[in-house]
DONU-340220 format. One line per field, with one value per residue: x, y, z of N, C-alpha, C in turn; residue number from 1; residue in three letters. Coordinates in steps of 0.02 Angstrom, whole numbers, always signed. Layout:
n.xx <- X, ...
n.yy <- Y, ...
n.zz <- Z, ...
ca.xx <- X, ...
ca.yy <- Y, ...
ca.zz <- Z, ...
c.xx <- X, ...
c.yy <- Y, ...
c.zz <- Z, ...
seq <- NUM, ...
type <- ALA, ...
// end
This chain:
n.xx <- -53, -29, +79, +105, +140, +176, +123, +208, +236, +368, +549, +658, +728, +667, +574, +451, +480, +563, +466, +379, +461, +476, +345, +305, +412, +581, +589, +487, +402, +410, +314, +354, +289, +257, +174, +47, -82, -58, -17, -137, -211, -138, -163, -302, -329, -275, -143, -53, -50, -67, -60, +49, +29, +79, +10, +11, +125, +224, +276, +252, +117, -47, -64, -156, -212, -207, -301, -413, -401, -419, -553, -615, -586, -617, -541, -483, -426, -309, -207, -71, +78, +209, +342, +504, +580, +732, +853, +990, +1144, +1208, +1342, +1447, +1558, +1710, +1694, +1686, +1617, +1662, +1682, +1561, +1437, +1308, +1149, +1029, +854, +686, +563, +500, +586, +701, +652, +640, +766, +821, +903, +1026, +1064, +1073, +1182, +1277, +1308, +1372, +1320, +1201, +1026, +933, +788, +707, +608, +599, +660, +739, +761, +844, +963, +990, +1005, +1116, +1216, +1222, +1299, +1328, +1404, +1561, +1551, +1421, +1277, +1153, +1000, +933, +871, +962, +947, +933, +1062, +1133, +1076, +1109, +1243, +1298, +1390, +1374, +1384, +1343, +1239, +1067, +1021, +907, +798, +718, +717, +604, +526, +410, +324, +164, +97, -25, -89, -160, -295, -390, -480, -545, -475, -369, -207, -208, -303, -427, -407, -426, -532, -566, -659, -755, -863, -1012, -1102, -1265, -1294, -1306, -1328, -1226, -1206, -1081, -1037, -1134, -1106, -975, -1001, -1063, -959, -887, -979, -975, -850, -750, -594, -532, -417, -387, -451, -509, -544, -608, -636, -790, -801, -870, -963, -962, -892, -938, -907, -818, -786, -651, -613, -529, -558, -520, -516, -606, -695, -811, -858, -890, -837, -878, -1016, -1035, -998, -1099, -1212, -1182, -1186, -1321, -1370, -1297, -1273, -1202, -1095, -945, -854, -686, -598, -564, -437, -277, -206, -53, +79, +138, +303, +449, +585, +760
n.yy <- -1040, -1178, -1197, -1292, -1301, -1169, -1085, -992, -868, -882, -905, -987, -872, -761, -605, -637, -755, -702, -625, -725, -789, -684, -666, -795, -863, -927, -1061, -1097, -1198, -1200, -1195, -1179, -1088, -1056, -951, -831, -879, -1016, -1021, -990, -1102, -1206, -1188, -1194, -1326, -1396, -1433, -1347, -1275, -1141, -982, -852, -693, -557, -395, -256, -120, +6, +100, +63, +39, -40, -217, -254, -365, -463, -423, -451, -590, -626, -591, -684, -803, -932, -925, -864, -714, -720, -660, -538, -454, -330, -299, -234, -186, -210, -190, -281, -276, -414, -520, -647, -746, -662, -565, -390, -225, -142, -232, -272, -283, -313, -325, -426, -443, -445, -344, -246, -233, -185, -62, +4, +38, +140, +253, +199, +135, +247, +309, +217, +193, +99, -23, -133, -149, -300, -384, -513, -654, -662, -606, -679, -791, -739, -724, -857, -914, -843, -892, -1020, -1023, -900, -761, -683, -548, -527, -491, -492, -428, -431, -497, -491, -612, -701, -697, -757, -886, -939, -923, -805, -650, -502, -351, -220, -141, -95, -24, +29, +163, +230, +223, +201, +85, -32, -188, -255, -404, -535, -664, -814, -932, -1086, -1096, -993, -968, -872, -811, -724, -595, -527, -372, -301, -291, -352, -320, -353, -273, -233, -97, -21, +61, +214, +390, +451, +329, +272, +369, +358, +228, +237, +325, +247, +191, +306, +371, +294, +310, +231, +186, +186, +90, +64, +84, +24, +13, -96, -141, -216, -369, -389, -291, -143, +6, -11, -54, -153, -137, -133, -142, -99, -107, -42, -108, -198, -336, -372, -256, -80, -79, -203, -184, -83, -151, -248, -166, -110, -226, -250, -156, -158, -219, -338, -418, -475, -540, -542, -573, -567, -515, -509, -350, -298, -225, -63, -31, +59, +11, +31
n.zz <- +184, +85, -45, -185, -324, -435, -575, -698, -826, -935, -918, -797, -684, -732, -711, -663, -597, -495, -430, -384, -290, -201, -153, -110, -57, -63, -91, -173, -292, -464, -616, -776, -909, -1084, -1124, -1077, -1092, -1082, -950, -880, -920, -860, -724, -721, -760, -657, -662, -608, -444, -416, -503, -559, -611, -710, -705, -714, -748, -673, -759, -894, -891, -891, -924, -1043, -1109, -1013, -920, -997, -1006, -872, -855, -937, -878, -754, -640, -479, -397, -270, -204, -206, -266, -272, -375, -378, -524, -591, -711, -776, -867, -941, -969, -1048, -946, -912, -1009, -1054, -1031, -1134, -1236, -1285, -1411, -1447, -1369, -1303, -1267, -1199, -1284, -1205, -1096, -1161, -1206, -1086, -1057, -1133, -1115, -1078, -1199, -1280, -1223, -1250, -1394, -1473, -1442, -1498, -1481, -1466, -1503, -1415, -1357, -1218, -1060, -963, -1041, -1139, -1070, -1035, -1165, -1210, -1124, -1167, -1277, -1337, -1427, -1383, -1394, -1370, -1266, -1135, -1070, -914, -757, -600, -537, -646, -700, -595, -595, -722, -736, -784, -808, -722, -797, -790, -676, -639, -759, -807, -863, -769, -597, -522, -554, -559, -555, -542, -482, -491, -390, -435, -420, -416, -312, -176, -62, +43, +99, +203, +290, +185, +100, -12, -154, -312, -456, -605, -719, -813, -873, -895, -1049, -1034, -998, -866, -802, -762, -673, -571, -531, -479, -378, -282, -211, -171, -87, +25, +71, +17, -44, -208, -292, -422, -586, -739, -913, -1039, -1209, -1260, -1336, -1496, -1476, -1525, -1460, -1333, -1162, -1039, -866, -748, -580, -430, -263, -104, +61, +191, +132, +196, +244, +211, +78, +25, +34, -61, -177, -183, -199, -323, -401, -404, -492, -609, -777, -781, -662, -592, -459, -452, -355, -178, -76, +14, +10, -63, +28, +0, -46, -65, -137, -113
ca.xx <- -76, +23, +86, +144, +168, +151, +137, +227, +255, +439, +600, +688, +766, +626, +548, +396, +514, +582, +404, +354, +503, +461, +279, +293, +472, +632, +582, +427, +412, +381, +298, +366, +246, +281, +127, -2, -138, -37, -17, -207, -232, -105, -199, -372, -332, -246, -73, -21, -95, -77, -26, +69, +16, +91, -51, +26, +191, +217, +298, +220, +45, -82, -58, -228, -234, -215, -368, -462, -396, -451, -626, -639, -566, -651, -494, -493, -367, -304, -150, -35, +142, +238, +413, +548, +611, +797, +884, +1063, +1177, +1240, +1385, +1480, +1615, +1770, +1679, +1686, +1570, +1692, +1682, +1492, +1410, +1236, +1117, +964, +805, +617, +555, +483, +648, +744, +622, +650, +839, +839, +958, +1087, +1083, +1094, +1249, +1322, +1281, +1405, +1283, +1137, +974, +906, +726, +693, +542, +598, +720, +780, +780, +900, +1022, +1001, +1031, +1184, +1262, +1226, +1348, +1328, +1468, +1592, +1528, +1350, +1256, +1081, +974, +887, +876, +1021, +932, +948, +1135, +1154, +1053, +1138, +1316, +1318, +1429, +1341, +1430, +1317, +1175, +1019, +1028, +841, +794, +684, +721, +537, +499, +380, +271, +116, +79, -83, -87, -223, -310, -457, -521, -546, -439, -313, -158, -220, -368, -435, -412, -438, -578, -564, -720, -766, -935, -1038, -1156, -1313, -1267, -1348, -1290, -1215, -1202, -1017, -1037, -1174, -1071, -919, -1029, -1079, -899, -870, -1026, -957, -781, -708, -541, -523, -346, -378, -509, -485, -598, -588, -692, -827, -795, -932, -1009, -921, -899, -962, -848, -819, -743, -616, -607, -500, -583, -484, -556, -634, -753, -870, -875, -918, -817, -923, -1082, -1035, -997, -1165, -1258, -1165, -1210, -1394, -1389, -1258, -1295, -1170, -1038, -911, -800, -627, -565, -550, -371, -235, -170, +19, +101, +183, +369, +493, +652, +815
ca.yy <- -1073, -1222, -1193, -1347, -1280, -1105, -1075, -925, -862, -865, -951, -976, -810, -705, -563, -675, -799, -662, -606, -785, -798, -629, -676, -862, -893, -949, -1133, -1109, -1240, -1165, -1227, -1128, -1093, -1010, -897, -818, -926, -1081, -1013, -998, -1171, -1249, -1182, -1215, -1399, -1427, -1449, -1304, -1255, -1069, -948, -784, -657, -485, -360, -187, -94, +76, +143, +44, +36, -105, -270, -257, -432, -504, -407, -490, -660, -631, -588, -744, -862, -944, -921, -810, -680, -734, -623, -495, -427, -279, -313, -183, -213, -181, -225, -287, -297, -477, -548, -710, -736, -636, -509, -322, -179, -117, -284, -289, -250, -329, -342, -454, -448, -431, -276, -200, -220, -141, +5, +35, +52, +182, +298, +158, +126, +312, +323, +166, +180, +42, -83, -138, -188, -355, -406, -584, -666, -668, -579, -733, -833, -708, -740, -929, -927, -815, -936, -1084, -1020, -836, -731, -643, -479, -525, -483, -496, -384, -470, -488, -519, -683, -740, -703, -806, -953, -964, -914, -745, -599, -437, -299, -155, -148, -40, +15, +55, +235, +256, +175, +188, +37, -87, -227, -286, -472, -564, -736, -842, -998, -1111, -1081, -924, -963, -826, -822, -675, -561, -487, -299, -273, -330, -337, -340, -331, -262, -200, -52, -1, +114, +273, +445, +451, +262, +262, +416, +328, +168, +258, +357, +197, +184, +371, +387, +253, +324, +175, +207, +145, +88, +54, +74, +11, -7, -137, -147, -279, -402, -395, -236, -84, +66, -28, -72, -182, -100, -170, -97, -124, -68, -57, -115, -263, -352, -377, -189, -35, -98, -256, -155, -48, -201, -279, -117, -106, -287, -246, -108, -169, -272, -398, -404, -534, -527, -580, -598, -526, -541, -460, -302, -295, -162, -25, -19, +85, -17, +75
ca.zz <- +123, +60, -117, -213, -388, -460, -646, -720, -896, -941, -897, -732, -683, -755, -658, -632, -549, -437, -394, -349, -231, -155, -123, -84, -27, -111, -106, -214, -351, -521, -679, -826, -967, -1136, -1137, -1023, -1101, -1055, -878, -858, -931, -811, -660, -731, -765, -597, -671, -558, -390, -421, -558, -543, -674, -710, -726, -733, -734, -654, -814, -957, -882, -885, -974, -1057, -1128, -953, -894, -1037, -986, -806, -864, -971, -840, -690, -585, -430, -370, -198, -176, -253, -244, -315, -381, -406, -584, -604, -767, -777, -928, -922, -1021, -1033, -901, -944, -1054, -1025, -1064, -1195, -1288, -1303, -1471, -1453, -1305, -1318, -1213, -1219, -1310, -1150, -1058, -1201, -1206, -1021, -1051, -1190, -1098, -1081, -1269, -1307, -1197, -1276, -1462, -1504, -1425, -1534, -1446, -1506, -1471, -1410, -1327, -1145, -1029, -936, -1098, -1174, -1030, -1043, -1232, -1213, -1089, -1202, -1332, -1371, -1444, -1330, -1402, -1356, -1196, -1125, -1017, -872, -685, -567, -525, -707, -705, -545, -613, -783, -735, -820, -772, -723, -820, -767, -641, -638, -820, -827, -864, -711, -542, -493, -602, -521, -587, -496, -501, -457, -377, -458, -393, -432, -254, -152, +2, +43, +153, +256, +288, +124, +108, -79, -194, -384, -490, -674, -726, -872, -854, -946, -1090, -1024, -968, -794, -772, -728, -616, -518, -506, -436, -319, -231, -170, -142, -33, +83, +88, -4, -89, -268, -309, -493, -630, -807, -958, -1096, -1256, -1261, -1402, -1533, -1459, -1536, -1418, -1266, -1123, -973, -820, -696, -523, -367, -205, -43, +121, +210, +90, +238, +266, +160, +10, +3, +25, -125, -231, -187, -229, -394, -434, -412, -544, -669, -823, -755, -618, -565, -412, -473, -295, -120, -57, +50, -32, -49, +57, -45, -20, -116, -124, -132
c.xx <- -19, +23, +129, +179, +135, +172, +155, +240, +329, +484, +619, +733, +728, +602, +487, +424, +533, +521, +376, +395, +488, +396, +274, +353, +518, +625, +522, +445, +374, +367, +304, +323, +264, +236, +81, -62, -120, -33, -88, -228, -201, -141, -270, -378, -304, -174, -30, -73, -114, -44, -8, +71, +34, +30, -40, +96, +184, +239, +259, +144, +17, -63, -129, -252, -244, -279, -421, -460, -428, -527, -653, -626, -607, -605, -507, -426, -365, -244, -119, +33, +165, +314, +449, +586, +676, +833, +960, +1086, +1221, +1279, +1410, +1539, +1678, +1757, +1681, +1635, +1597, +1688, +1612, +1468, +1336, +1210, +1045, +919, +735, +609, +540, +545, +694, +718, +633, +724, +863, +899, +1025, +1110, +1104, +1165, +1301, +1300, +1315, +1369, +1215, +1086, +944, +845, +721, +630, +541, +663, +766, +803, +839, +965, +1040, +1032, +1102, +1234, +1268, +1277, +1347, +1399, +1495, +1570, +1454, +1336, +1180, +1062, +922, +899, +942, +1010, +949, +1023, +1160, +1136, +1091, +1214, +1340, +1357, +1392, +1393, +1409, +1250, +1132, +1026, +961, +840, +767, +687, +654, +498, +475, +329, +229, +96, +19, -72, -156, -232, -379, -505, -514, -507, -379, -268, -167, -288, -374, -441, -419, -485, -575, -627, -717, -841, -950, -1099, -1205, -1285, -1314, -1309, -1285, -1206, -1137, -1012, -1076, -1138, -1014, -944, -1048, -1019, -882, -915, -1011, -885, -733, -658, -536, -450, -336, -446, -483, -545, -568, -648, -724, -825, -864, -982, -970, -942, -936, -905, -866, -770, -713, -600, -576, -522, -545, -531, -581, -695, -817, -893, -903, -898, -863, -993, -1087, -1036, -1066, -1216, -1246, -1192, -1285, -1416, -1351, -1290, -1266, -1112, -1010, -856, -742, -590, -563, -488, -331, -199, -96, +36, +149, +249, +413, +563, +705, +851
c.yy <- -1114, -1220, -1249, -1325, -1216, -1097, -1003, -926, -843, -917, -940, -914, -750, -662, -596, -724, -761, -642, -665, -798, -745, -642, -742, -896, -922, -1022, -1149, -1151, -1211, -1211, -1173, -1140, -1040, -950, -887, -865, -994, -1079, -1024, -1070, -1218, -1247, -1209, -1291, -1434, -1448, -1408, -1286, -1182, -1044, -878, -744, -584, -449, -287, -168, -19, +124, +127, +40, -34, -153, -288, -327, -476, -486, -446, -563, -672, -634, -653, -808, -871, -937, -859, -779, -693, -699, -580, -476, -375, -288, -254, -215, -175, -223, -224, -304, -357, -504, -617, -697, -713, -578, -443, -280, -155, -167, -298, -248, -263, -347, -364, -454, -439, -358, -226, -183, -173, -70, +41, +52, +97, +227, +260, +150, +191, +329, +274, +146, +122, -24, -82, -177, -240, -383, -483, -593, -659, -641, -635, -780, -805, -723, -814, -944, -901, -864, -1004, -1082, -955, -811, -691, -571, -472, -518, -491, -447, -424, -455, -515, -594, -725, -749, -756, -877, -982, -953, -855, -696, -532, -383, -230, -167, -86, +5, +42, +131, +264, +205, +159, +143, -24, -123, -260, -353, -495, -639, -765, -914, -1020, -1097, -1009, -915, -917, -838, -774, -643, -519, -413, -264, -320, -306, -363, -318, -325, -226, -159, -43, +60, +174, +327, +439, +384, +252, +308, +386, +268, +188, +292, +309, +184, +249, +387, +349, +264, +269, +200, +159, +148, +84, +52, +72, -7, -47, -144, -216, -309, -410, -340, -170, -26, +53, -61, -111, -143, -148, -121, -132, -78, -91, -61, -186, -279, -364, -309, -147, -54, -153, -231, -121, -97, -233, -230, -111, -167, -284, -200, -119, -221, -339, -376, -470, -512, -572, -607, -545, -556, -489, -415, -302, -227, -128, -15, +6, +63, +33, +48
c.zz <- +94, -16, -141, -277, -411, -532, -659, -795, -897, -911, -824, -735, -709, -697, -625, -581, -486, -396, -355, -286, -179, -117, -84, -54, -80, -131, -149, -275, -410, -580, -733, -887, -1019, -1148, -1078, -1030, -1072, -979, -850, -864, -879, -744, -666, -732, -704, -605, -624, -505, -394, -485, -537, -608, -668, -738, -744, -711, -721, -709, -878, -952, -879, -941, -993, -1072, -1067, -915, -932, -1017, -918, -813, -892, -930, -777, -630, -541, -411, -295, -166, -228, -223, -294, -315, -411, -464, -597, -656, -762, -848, -909, -981, -1002, -986, -939, -991, -1016, -1062, -1131, -1252, -1315, -1363, -1480, -1384, -1320, -1256, -1243, -1239, -1254, -1110, -1096, -1201, -1140, -1008, -1108, -1175, -1102, -1153, -1301, -1284, -1222, -1346, -1498, -1490, -1459, -1493, -1493, -1469, -1473, -1367, -1252, -1116, -1004, -992, -1136, -1137, -1038, -1111, -1240, -1182, -1122, -1260, -1370, -1384, -1385, -1334, -1388, -1281, -1194, -1070, -979, -799, -659, -553, -586, -716, -656, -566, -673, -787, -775, -776, -778, -740, -797, -735, -650, -699, -845, -821, -798, -654, -510, -542, -564, -564, -533, -525, -459, -449, -391, -432, -417, -374, -232, -87, -5, +103, +211, +247, +224, +140, +41, -116, -266, -417, -563, -683, -791, -851, -912, -983, -1088, -989, -892, -762, -734, -667, -557, -487, -459, -373, -264, -185, -135, -83, +31, +105, +68, -56, -148, -290, -385, -527, -702, -849, -1016, -1143, -1252, -1331, -1434, -1518, -1464, -1491, -1353, -1228, -1059, -930, -769, -640, -463, -311, -143, +16, +132, +166, +130, +264, +210, +88, -17, -8, -43, -183, -239, -217, -304, -432, -448, -469, -609, -714, -801, -710, -593, -518, -432, -412, -241, -87, -19, +1, -13, -22, +9, -10, -77, -101, -147, -193
seq <- 1, 2, 3, 4, 5, 6, 7, 8, 9, 10, 11, 12, 13, 14, 15, 16, 17, 18, 19, 20, 21, 22, 23, 24, 25, 26, 27, 28, 29, 30, 31, 32, 33, 34, 35, 36, 37, 38, 39, 40, 41, 42, 43, 44, 45, 46, 47, 48, 49, 50, 51, 52, 53, 54, 55, 56, 57, 58, 59, 60, 61, 62, 63, 64, 65, 66, 67, 68, 69, 70, 71, 72, 73, 74, 75, 76, 77, 78, 79, 80, 81, 82, 83, 84, 85, 86, 87, 88, 89, 90, 91, 92, 93, 94, 95, 96, 97, 98, 99, 100, 101, 102, 103, 104, 105, 106, 107, 108, 109, 110, 111, 112, 113, 114, 115, 116, 117, 118, 119, 120, 121, 122, 123, 124, 125, 126, 127, 128, 129, 130, 131, 132, 133, 134, 135, 136, 137, 138, 139, 140, 141, 142, 143, 144, 145, 146, 147, 148, 149, 150, 151, 152, 153, 154, 155, 156, 157, 158, 159, 160, 161, 162, 163, 164, 165, 166, 167, 168, 169, 170, 171, 172, 173, 174, 175, 176, 177, 178, 179, 180, 181, 182, 183, 184, 185, 186, 187, 188, 189, 190, 191, 192, 193, 194, 195, 196, 197, 198, 199, 200, 201, 202, 203, 204, 205, 206, 207, 208, 209, 210, 211, 212, 213, 214, 215, 216, 217, 218, 219, 220, 221, 222, 223, 224, 225, 226, 227, 228, 229, 230, 231, 232, 233, 234, 235, 236, 237, 238, 239, 240, 241, 242, 243, 244, 245, 246, 247, 248, 249, 250, 251, 252, 253, 254, 255, 256, 257, 258, 259, 260, 261, 262, 263, 264, 265, 266, 267, 268, 269, 270, 271, 272, 273, 274, 275, 276, 277, 278
type <- MET, SER, ILE, GLU, THR, VAL, ALA, ILE, GLN, GLY, GLU, ALA, GLY, SER, PHE, SER, HIS, ALA, ALA, ALA, ARG, GLN, LEU, LEU, GLY, GLU, ASP, VAL, ARG, LEU, LEU, HIS, ARG, PRO, SER, PHE, ASP, ALA, LEU, PHE, GLN, ALA, VAL, ASP, THR, GLY, GLU, ALA, ASP, ARG, GLY, LEU, LEU, PRO, ILE, GLU, ASN, SER, LEU, ALA, GLY, SER, ILE, HIS, GLU, ASN, TYR, ASP, ARG, LEU, SER, ALA, SER, PRO, LEU, HIS, ILE, VAL, GLY, GLU, THR, GLN, LEU, ARG, VAL, SER, HIS, CYS, LEU, ILE, GLY, ARG, PRO, GLY, SER, THR, LEU, ALA, SER, ILE, ARG, ARG, ALA, ALA, SER, HIS, ALA, VAL, ALA, LEU, ALA, GLN, CYS, ARG, ARG, PHE, PHE, ALA, GLU, ASN, PRO, GLN, ILE, GLU, PRO, VAL, VAL, VAL, TYR, ASP, THR, ALA, GLY, SER, VAL, ARG, ASP, LEU, MET, LYS, GLY, GLY, LEU, ALA, SER, GLY, ALA, ALA, ILE, GLY, SER, ARG, LEU, SER, ALA, GLU, LEU, TYR, GLY, GLY, GLN, VAL, LEU, ARG, GLU, ALA, ILE, GLU, ASP, ASP, PRO, ARG, ASN, TYR, THR, ARG, PHE, LEU, LEU, LEU, SER, ARG, GLY, THR, GLU, THR, ALA, GLY, ALA, PRO, SER, LYS, THR, SER, VAL, THR, PHE, VAL, LEU, HIS, ASN, GLN, PRO, GLY, ALA, LEU, HIS, ARG, ALA, LEU, GLY, MET, PHE, ALA, SER, ARG, GLY, VAL, ASP, LEU, ALA, LYS, ILE, GLU, SER, ARG, PRO, LEU, ARG, GLY, ARG, PRO, TRP, GLU, TYR, ALA, PHE, TYR, LEU, ASP, ALA, LEU, GLY, ASP, PRO, ASP, GLY, PRO, ALA, GLY, GLU, ALA, VAL, ARG, GLU, LEU, ALA, SER, SER, ALA, VAL, SER, LEU, ARG, VAL, LEU, GLY, SER, TYR, PRO, ALA, SER, ALA, TRP, ARG, GLU, ASP, SER
// end
């Protein structure tokens, strides 16, 4: 699959940037957008060929608003990747850990480094909008006592000095990203299908829906519920089914479509292989 431009949320050096390189190669051309809504718009209008969207983190859980955006968008999922997230404390050249008094980053990144701040109470966490942006801003003229928390890639791109690596609390920190496209063409044989659906509000409806997959031996990698706007206490469901969409997984999806109030296939695409990086 020839990728010309991929839209991501965030600056160069962000974890989305690292995920795009992991999935599509180091020469991938990126279109940086300030928000997830702007990412969707860039792909929808053709300004970008693809979009790479974070959808869940192994520690923080699902990014619920992005499930809502997927449901409301006509875009299709055509691929995925799982990125090992490792946070670095990055300072200006010549700085030392002992000289640092403030460390800026996105709130989620700071929350994933609580142990580091507990062990270094002289360093104050400072919330900013973006991990890579915090590194870029630091290198534009931050104080010698200032630092940022971001990826090693961001330090390399902006000329920062890595003062401490892997400061996250839990090394089993992964983020799953979805590759979005206006079309349905994938780079390999599909082995996962993502759907969103709404069921009739009656006893046993979800049990029957899941039974359509269980009876065929289809493994479900994910199920998520989101409230339906304007319909209190009613929900849409999101489901990832593993397997060939032309096989039992597809049969289960088609049976579910025949009994659900509504169902939309978000995409059938190659599932990313699980790998636990050291």
